[in-house]
N, C-alpha and C positions, 0 to 999 in steps of 0.2 A: 456468514456462510463461506465466503472465499477463504477466510482464515482457517476454518475447519477443514476445507478441502486441502489446503496446503499442509496443515498439520497431519492429516491422514497420509498424504503423499510422502512427507518426510518420515513418518513412522514406517511406512511400507517400503519406500525406495531409497531412503537415506537423504543426505544433504547435498549431493552433487547438483550443481547448477543453482543452488539457493543462495541468494545474496545476503550476507550479514548486514551490510549497510542498509539495504532496503528494509529488512525486517526490524532492525533497530529503529529506523525512522517510523515504521508502522507502530512500533511499541511506544515511542515518544509521542507520536500524534494521538494515539489512544489516550495517553496520559493527559494531553492537552484537552481533548474532548470531554474527559471525565471532569477536569477542573472547570471547563466552560459550562458544562451541564449543571454542576453544583453551584458555581459562583456567578456565572455570567447570564445564562438563560433560565436557570432554575428549572431545568427540564429533566424529569426522571427518565424519559425516553433516551435522551442524549447520554446520560450517565450509564444507564443499563446497556445501551448499544455498544459502548466501548468496554465497560467493566466485564461483560460476559465473555468477550473474546480475549481479554488481557492475559489470562492464564495460558491460553493456547499460543499467543504471541511470545510470551515469556519462555514457554517450552521450546518453540522453534529457535529462538535466539540462543537459548542455553545449548542446544544441540550444535550450534554453529561456533561454539567455543569463543565467546566474545573476549574472555580474559587473555586469550592468546593473540588478540588483534587490538591492542590498546589504541593504536593510531586511528583505526576505523571507529572505535567507540568514541574517541575524543572528537573526531571530525563530525560524526553524526550528531553528537550532543551539542556541539557548537552550532551546526546548521539549524537544529531544532530551536535552540535558544535564540538565535538571530531572527528566524522567521516566525516562530510561534510565541515565545514568551517575552522577548524584548518589546515587541510592538504593544503588548498589553500595558507596559509601563509608560509608553509614549502616547498611545491613542485609545486605551481602554480595551474592553473585550472585543469590540468590533474590529479594531486594528489587529488584534491577535488572531481573530477568525480569518480575516483577509490574508494575513501573513501565513497562517496555517494552510489556507487554500493554495497559495503560491508554493509552499513547501510540499503539499500533497501532490501537486501537479509535477513539480520538479523531481520528486523522489521516484517517480516512475521512469525518469530519463536513463539511469544506469541500465535498467533491464532492457529498455527499448534500444539503447545504443549497442548493448551486447547482442541483441537479436539481429541488428542490422550488420554489425561488423563481423561477428563470428559465423553467421549464416547457418546456425542450427539452434534448436530450442531444447536441447537435452536438459532435463531437469526442470523445465518450465511447464507449468500446468495451465493450458489454455482454459480449461473449465474453471479453475480458480479465478482467473482474471475475468472471465465472462460473468461469474458469480459476483465478483466485485462491482462490475458494471451494473448488474441487476440491483445490487444493494444500494449503489449510488442513486439509481433511479428511484428506489423506494424512499431514500432520505430526501431526495428532491421534492417528492410529494409531501413529506412531513414538513420540511422547512418552508415550503411555499405556503402550506396551509397554516402554519404557525407564524407566518410573516417574519421569519428569521432570514432576511435577505442576504446578509453577509455569509451565513452558513450555506445558503442555497447556491450562491455563485461560487463559493469555495469548493463545494461538493461537485458542482457542474464541471469545473476545470479538472478536478481529479478523476471524475468519471470518464471524461473524454480522453484523458491520458491513459487510463486503464483500458479503454476501448482500443486505443492504438496498440498497446502492448498485446491485448488479446488477439487482435487481427494479425499482427506480425507473428505472434506465436503460431497461430493457425497456418499462416503461409509457410513458415519454416517446417512445421510438422508435415504438411502436404509435400513439400519439397523433399524431405527426408524419406517419406514413403515412396515417392517417385524414384528417387535415386536408388533405394534398396531394391525396388522392382526391376529397374534397369540392370542392376548388377546380377540379379538372379536370372534374368532372361538372356544376359550376355554370355 
């Protein structure tokens, strides 16, 4: 749902404020969850949950011209390999899931840092981040019910990080509206 909201925003408003690094990491993470659903948990829900959004993520990444930003592509691929795929070799799927949980939490950091330092949320969709939080909550119910605890805790960390981004985005949008109103009244 959050990916669809961002996809619609990019089509409507363009790519201003959309992070290539963040969306590459979302794309790589979706690839991990597809592999985990097929090979690790044998869960059609996990496979379909990521496979259905993958074309939209690919479209967003394509609009961000990844081939013009080779260093970003390389760094995000290395990050995903280190956190998601290398742990599988060392500790099996559970290690990969926990590593992916760390990666999913950390990959929200660039957006959060930008919101804190730049002091505006131009191009950032609060509704997309809140939808991501809602989706994380639904996955928590699924993973808890299926007793997939590594995936549960990984999703919990990412969901809380998404909530922090959503709240900070909301704060920045409110501040922008206040500043605009003050300029009009001045």
